Structure formats: structure tokens, C-alpha cells
C-alpha positions, 0 to 999 in steps of 0.5 A: 620636115626635110628629108635626107638620104644617107648612103653608107648609113649603117656604118660608124659615121652613118649611125651617128649622123642619123641620130644627129639629123633626127635630133635636128628635125630631119627625116632620114632614109638610109639606102641599103642592100638589106632593108630587113631586120634593120633597127627601127627608129622614129623618123628613120626608114630604109630603102633598097639599092644595089650598086653592083646591079645599078638599082635604086628605089626611085620613090625614096630618092624622090622624097629627098631634099639632100643626099649625104653620100658616105658609101664605100668599102672600108680602106683598112678592113682587108688586105689590099689585094688587086681585087679589094683595091678595085672594090675600094674604088668602084664601091665609091665611083659606081655608087656615085654613078648610080645616084647621078644617073637616077637623078638625071632620069627622074623627077627629084627635089635634091638641093645638095649632095654632101659627099665624103672624101678623105685626106688620103687625097694628100701624100706624105708631108713634104715640108715640115710645118706646112699643112696641106690645103684643099687646092693641093693636087691629089697624090699620085698613089693608090689612095690619092688616085682613089680620092680623086676618082671619088670626088670626080664621080659625084661632081656631075651632079653640079650639071643638074643644078645640085650643090655639091660639097665634099668633106675630106675626112681625117682619122675619125675618133669614136668610142664605137669603133674605127681607128681609136678602138685599135689604139685602145686594145693594147692600152687596156693591157698596159701597153701604149703601142707607138707606131714606127718612130711615132713622129708621123702627124695624124690629122684627126677629127672627133666623130661628133664634129664630123657629123656636125660638119655634114649637118653644117654643109646641108644648112649652109648654101655657100658651102660647095667644093672640097673642105678638109674635115680635120680638127685644128690641132693635128698631133703626132702618133706618139702624142695621141697614143700617150695622151690616150694611155694617160687618160685610160691608165694614168701612169700604169702603162709602158710605152712601146714602139712597134717597128715599121718592119713589123707593121709592114709585115702585118699590114702590107701596103696598108702600112703606108697609111699608118706610117705616113705623116699627113698634116692637114689644115682646116682653115677653109671650113673654119673661115666659113664660121664652123666651130669645133667642139673638140679642137684639141686631142685632149678634149676629144679623147677625154670626151670619148673615153669618159662619156658612156653614151659618146659617139 
């Protein structure tokens, strides 16, 4: 059995990805600061690392055939103070630095690193109907610069003969948390909360497709560089919200627009991302042969809301 190390493996994506990898016959080692009181599963183990102290279990790393690098502080979890913005950046770049330095100075058999990135790389839509592609430059904004530093931080692995693939992830849709949970809360009370004018494009992906894409990147040696991890059919915020409301409540809901000003007061700088229209293409990953299970928002939301064991 081949072994995959996952950083950030206790998060939303990490948990679903761990299950998929085990189901596909991989051993999984999750790097975490706290190896105690973790849930126990067959073919899953935990190894210690501490990014702040630049410490890692080198024995665990020596077992790895692949690394999936998900670690990073949540972008919308807290108010964007100067300190938290610094944490968002350094939690990504310093964790990459720890991995690179450890691989450089120890024997290993790592074939590839599949690193998370995000479509925060791109700025707001410039031309209506023109989708962002992987060769577009990083936006000169906090998230654009963060994603640029994030991707650059893992790139030195290529100098060690390790294949590096970076997945620029869109809004991840999952029943177990993340952005969709925030959409569902008001809908359960009969209100479909459309953000701003609702016209902003949301580039999204079902968590099952995202996890399958990480697996696909492991199994396909031709994948290197950056790929957009988004579904083929981006939608407007209004479309997403009303589609979700109809699935959950039928016709028993009231559409309500949440003014941009209210969002700016509630979220501060984070409102920029909520209100930003970002239409992102997945043609590059599709051209390699990847097939989406959930290409449309209707298929994705029906699966997530009607399947009790859905990711």
C-alpha cells in the first residue's frame, strides 16, 4: 500500500479526502499538532508537527509516497486584523517551508506534492463572460498575494525532483460545513438570503469532486503546475441561493436581498470576497481527462441536501 501524508487533514476537506484515500487502498498519515484523542480509523495514523516551532516527525515523512498539503488558517474564520492576515499567510508559507526543508535534509521517497491553493488568486471579473484561466496573473490584493506566496512556497520541491501540482480551489460545497452551511441557516427559517445584488459569479465545486481531483492528481504523473478546481458551471449568488432554497423548502421561502453595506459592516474586509464576482474556468483539468460527478449546481445541491451520508 502506498502512503499519503496530509497536512490540514483534520479540516473539512481533509476528513473527506482521508476517507476517499483509504477506500482507494492508501495508508494515510495526518500531520497534526495534537496526536492525542484523534478518531481512530483503519489505515489512518497521526504524526506530530508544529509549524511555529518548525518541527516535524521525520520518521512519518520517510514513509510517504505522496504529500497532500492542505494546511492553512481559515480565510473567513475570523476578522481580518493585521495579526490574523499575517497568520493566514504564514500558516501556509511556513508549513511549506517546513516540508521542503525536511525533505531536503532527510531521506525520503516522496514522488509528488499536491498542494491546495485557491481562486483567491484571481481578482474580480474584468470582462463579462470571460473566465479566468491558470495563466492569468495573481490579483494585487490580499488574497491574490496570499495565493501567490502560497504557491511559490511549495514550488522549491521541484528542485528536489518532486512533482508539484497546485489546485486552485473554488467555494467548496459540503453538507458537513463550510460556505454552504451559512447559506442553509436562513433558508431553514424560510428566508433565501441573496448577498448584495446577487449577480456576482460564484465558482464552486462539490467536495466529492474536489477530493477526487486530489486523488486524480496523485495518480496521474502528467499533472504538474496549477489547475483550477472548480465545477464547469459557475452560477450567480442569486441562482445558487434560490436553487438551494427550492430544494430545501419547495416554494415556502421568501427571497431577501442583504444590502452590501450590511455585509461590509458585518464582515469588514472579508465582504470583498463575498461580493466579488469571479468566473473561473476548469477547462485545463478537464482537458487531462478529469470527469466531474457534479457539473451543475442542481446536481450538486440535490446530492448534498438529500443524501444523509454525503460529504
